[in-house]
C-alpha positions as CSV (number, residue, x, y, z in Angstrom):
1,M,13.6,8.0,13.6
2,N,12.1,11.3,12.7
3,L,9.3,12.8,10.6
4,V,9.8,15.6,8.0
5,L,6.9,17.3,6.2
6,K,7.4,17.3,2.5
7,T,4.1,18.7,1.2
8,A,1.7,20.5,3.5
9,P,-2.1,20.4,3.1
10,T,-3.3,22.8,0.4
11,E,-6.5,23.6,2.2
12,E,-7.9,23.4,5.8
13,P,-10.7,21.1,7.0
14,A,-12.9,24.2,7.7
15,S,-13.0,27.1,5.2
16,L,-12.6,30.7,6.2
17,A,-16.3,31.3,5.3
18,T,-17.3,28.3,7.5
19,A,-15.2,29.5,10.4
20,L,-16.4,33.1,10.2
21,A,-20.0,31.9,10.1
22,H,-19.4,29.7,13.1
23,L,-18.1,32.8,15.0
24,R,-21.1,34.7,13.8
25,L,-18.9,37.3,12.1
26,E,-20.1,39.3,9.0
27,P,-19.3,39.4,6.3
28,A,-18.2,35.7,6.2
29,T,-15.6,36.4,3.5
30,S,-12.0,37.5,3.2
31,A,-13.2,41.1,3.4
32,H,-13.8,40.7,7.2
33,P,-11.2,42.6,9.3
34,D,-10.3,39.5,11.3
35,A,-10.1,37.2,8.2
36,S,-6.4,36.6,8.5
37,K,-6.6,36.0,12.2
38,V,-9.3,33.4,11.8
39,T,-7.4,31.8,8.9
40,R,-4.4,31.3,11.1
41,G,-6.6,30.1,13.9
42,V,-8.1,27.4,11.8
43,A,-4.7,26.2,10.7
44,A,-3.5,26.2,14.3
45,A,-6.6,24.2,15.4
46,R,-5.9,21.7,12.7
47,R,-2.3,21.2,13.7
48,Q,-3.3,20.8,17.3
49,A,-6.0,18.3,16.5
50,E,-3.6,16.3,14.4
51,A,-1.1,16.3,17.3
52,L,-3.8,15.3,19.7
53,T,-5.3,12.5,17.6
54,G,-2.1,11.4,15.9
55,R,-3.8,11.6,12.5
56,A,-3.4,13.6,9.3
57,L,-6.5,15.4,8.2
58,V,-6.3,16.8,4.7
59,T,-3.9,15.1,2.3
60,Q,-0.2,15.7,3.0
61,T,3.2,14.1,2.2
62,W,5.8,13.1,4.8
63,Y,9.3,11.5,5.0
64,L,9.9,9.0,7.8
65,R,13.6,8.7,8.3
66,A,15.8,6.3,10.4
67,R,19.3,4.8,10.6
68,S,18.1,1.4,9.6
69,F,15.0,-0.7,8.9
70,A,15.5,-2.3,12.3
71,H,14.7,1.1,13.9
72,L,11.4,1.2,12.0
73,V,9.9,-2.2,12.0
74,D,8.3,-4.2,14.9
75,A,9.3,-7.7,16.0
76,C,7.4,-9.2,13.1
77,G,9.1,-7.0,10.5
78,V,6.1,-4.8,10.0
79,L,6.6,-1.0,9.5
80,H,3.7,1.0,11.0
81,L,3.5,4.4,9.4
82,P,2.3,7.3,11.5
83,K,-0.3,9.9,10.8
84,P,-3.1,7.7,9.5
85,P,-5.1,7.3,7.4
86,L,-2.4,6.2,5.0
87,V,-3.1,6.9,1.3
88,S,0.0,5.5,-0.4
89,V,3.7,4.9,-0.1
90,S,5.6,6.9,-2.7
91,A,9.0,5.4,-2.3
92,I,11.3,3.6,0.1
93,T,15.0,4.3,-0.2
94,Y,18.1,3.5,1.7
95,V,21.9,4.0,1.6
96,D,23.5,0.6,1.3
97,V,26.8,-0.5,3.0
98,D,28.7,0.8,0.0
99,G,27.2,4.3,0.4
100,V,25.0,4.0,-2.6
101,T,21.3,5.1,-2.4
102,Q,19.0,2.3,-3.4
103,T,15.2,2.4,-4.1
104,I,13.3,-0.7,-3.1
105,D,11.1,-2.1,-5.9
106,A,7.4,-1.6,-5.0
107,A,6.9,-5.3,-5.8
108,D,9.2,-6.2,-2.9
109,Y,6.8,-4.8,-0.2
110,H,3.1,-4.8,0.6
111,V,1.2,-1.8,1.8
112,S,-1.9,-2.0,3.9
113,A,-3.9,1.2,4.2
114,N,-5.9,0.4,7.3
115,P,-7.8,3.5,8.4
116,D,-6.1,3.5,11.8
117,D,-2.8,1.8,11.1
118,G,-1.1,1.9,7.7
119,T,1.5,-0.7,7.4
120,V,4.3,-1.9,5.1
121,E,5.8,-5.4,5.1
122,C,8.1,-7.3,2.9
123,S,6.7,-9.5,0.2
124,I,7.0,-13.3,0.6
125,G,10.6,-14.3,0.3
126,V,11.9,-10.8,0.7
127,S,13.7,-9.3,3.7
128,W,14.4,-5.7,4.6
129,P,17.9,-4.8,3.3
130,T,20.9,-3.7,5.4
131,S,21.6,0.0,5.4
132,R,24.9,1.8,6.1
133,G,23.6,2.8,9.5
134,L,24.1,6.5,9.5
135,A,21.4,9.0,10.5
136,D,18.5,9.2,8.0
137,D,19.9,6.5,5.7
138,V,16.5,4.9,5.4
139,V,13.7,7.2,4.0
140,V,10.0,6.3,3.6
141,E,8.0,8.8,1.6
142,F,4.3,8.4,2.1
143,V,1.0,10.3,1.6
144,C,-1.6,10.4,4.3
145,G,-4.9,12.1,5.2
146,Y,-8.6,11.7,4.6
147,G,-8.3,13.4,1.2
148,A,-9.8,16.8,0.4
149,A,-11.2,19.0,3.1
150,S,-14.7,17.7,2.3
151,A,-13.6,14.2,3.3
152,V,-12.6,15.0,6.8
153,P,-15.1,13.6,9.3
154,D,-17.7,16.1,10.5
155,D,-17.0,15.4,14.1
156,I,-13.4,16.5,13.6
157,V,-14.4,19.6,11.7
158,D,-16.9,20.5,14.5
159,A,-14.2,20.1,17.1
160,L,-11.9,22.4,15.1
161,L,-14.6,25.1,15.0
162,L,-15.2,24.8,18.7
163,W,-11.4,25.2,19.3
164,V,-11.3,28.2,16.9
165,G,-14.2,29.7,18.9
166,A,-12.3,29.3,22.2
167,G,-9.2,30.8,20.7
168,Y,-11.0,33.7,19.2
169,E,-12.1,34.7,22.7
170,N,-8.4,35.2,23.6
171,R,-7.3,37.6,20.8
172,E,-3.6,37.9,21.7
173,D,-3.0,34.2,21.4
174,F,-5.2,34.0,18.3
175,V,-3.2,36.7,16.6
176,V,0.1,34.8,16.6
177,G,-1.6,31.7,15.2
178,T,-1.7,29.5,18.3
179,I,-4.5,28.6,20.5
180,T,-3.6,28.3,24.2
181,S,-7.1,28.2,25.5
182,P,-8.1,24.9,27.0
183,L,-9.7,22.5,24.5
184,P,-13.5,22.7,25.1
185,K,-14.8,19.5,26.6
186,T,-17.3,19.0,23.8
187,A,-14.4,19.3,21.3
188,A,-12.3,16.8,23.3
189,D,-15.3,14.4,23.3
190,L,-15.7,14.7,19.5
191,L,-11.9,14.0,18.9
192,F,-11.6,11.2,21.4
193,P,-12.8,8.4,19.1
194,Y,-10.2,9.4,16.5
195,R,-7.2,9.2,18.8
196,I,-4.5,6.7,17.7
197,P,-2.8,4.6,20.4
198,R,0.6,6.2,21.2
199,A,2.3,2.9,20.3
200,L,1.4,3.5,16.7
201,V,2.4,7.2,16.6
202,A,6.1,7.9,15.6
203,A,7.8,10.5,17.6
């Protein structure tokens, strides 16, 4: 199975002004000479934090694709969606044995948006259908994240800012939008409670 981003976040957990203020840079606006570097650094820190925790932060939409439902569900027939917290499931489609794309009726499955493990399971008396079995025949479109930037937990935002600060000290890595500096211990401690068990994180 594989994950494909459909709609990226439209904002970052920490605004440019917040990041510049954290770095004690004036003016804390887009007029600052390093504004574009800091903006890329915040985005890089967010992506790294998402990879480390297995979570989505600000609202985003993904496709989860597989050859068949058997490749997605566990022994109990439950589909565990990655990148919690889950907001909603937009659609579940599959290509049937005749090569026709079908959309499963939302009444035929139940979605549970547990903060740490969003799941989908068939309604009573319904079974997951059989797909054709080729790559990406089954597609689950889902929305995830805490919501707007203001809804992201403060601990995660504080960790991002610490990471941005560490990256800003190494300007060459910061310029290209990646942070290769080691994650500060305080930031790692802040993110630790939010890490999702690897068994629930799709590769």
